[in-house]
C-alpha positions in Angstrom: 22.1 -1.8 -11.3 21.1 0.4 -14.2 19.8 3.9 -14.0 16.2 2.7 -14.9 16.2 0.2 -12.0 17.3 2.9 -9.6 14.5 5.2 -10.6 11.8 2.6 -10.4 12.7 0.9 -7.1 12.3 3.3 -4.3 12.9 1.0 -1.4 10.6 -0.4 1.3 7.7 2.1 1.8 5.9 3.2 4.9 2.9 1.2 3.7 4.9 -2.0 4.5 5.4 -1.0 8.1 1.8 0.1 8.6 0.6 -3.2 7.2 3.0 -5.2 9.4 1.9 -3.1 12.5 -1.7 -4.0 11.9 -0.9 -7.6 11.0 -2.2 -7.2 7.5 -1.1 -9.3 4.6 -1.3 -8.6 0.9 -4.5 -10.6 0.6 -6.2 -8.4 3.3 -5.8 -5.3 1.0 -6.9 -7.2 -2.1 -10.0 -8.5 -0.3 -10.8 -5.0 1.2 -10.4 -3.1 -2.1 -13.5 -2.0 -3.9 -11.6 -1.6 -7.1 -9.5 -4.2 -9.0 -6.2 -4.9 -7.3 -3.8 -7.8 -7.4 -1.6 -9.4 -4.8 1.3 -8.6 -7.1 0.4 -4.9 -7.1 0.3 -4.8 -3.3 3.7 -6.5 -3.1 5.2 -4.0 -5.6 3.7 -1.1 -3.5 5.3 -2.5 -0.3 8.7 -2.9 -1.9 8.8 0.5 -3.5 8.2 -0.2 -7.1 6.7 2.9 -8.7 2.9 2.9 -9.1 0.6 5.3 -10.8 -1.2 8.0 -8.8 -4.5 6.1 -9.2 -3.0 2.8 -7.9 -1.4 4.5 -4.9 -4.9 6.0 -4.1 -6.4 2.5 -4.4 -3.8 1.2 -1.9 -4.6 3.9 0.6 -8.4 3.3 0.3 -7.9 -0.5 0.6 -5.6 -0.1 3.7 -8.1 2.2 5.5 -10.9 -0.3 4.7 -8.9 -3.3 5.7 -8.1 -1.8 9.1 -11.8 -0.9 9.7 -12.8 -4.5 8.7 -10.5 -5.7 11.5 -12.7 -3.8 13.9 -9.9 -1.3 14.8 -10.5 2.4 15.0 -8.1 4.7 13.2 -7.7 8.3 14.3 -7.3 9.6 10.7 -7.5 7.9 7.4 -4.1 7.3 5.7 -3.5 9.2 2.5 -1.1 8.5 -0.3 1.5 10.8 1.3 1.5 8.8 4.5 2.1 5.5 2.6 4.6 6.4 -0.1 7.9 8.4 0.0 7.9 9.2 -3.7 
């Protein structure tokens, strides 16, 4: 594995566990997003591929909206720092 690959791939992120815990798939985030988002972008976010700050914020917004659309209450909205370790 080259140095570039190591720096870009950060490993499975907390986002993945939260989505699994709420039984959400990639499509649920794409459907809940109010801004453009692809299934591929969600997959990259879950697996720890580096994203821009703006895309990480989109993921957080979409996750919070997707959980609310399920009819579940959340105690506090997840932020970027809750979902990503980098």
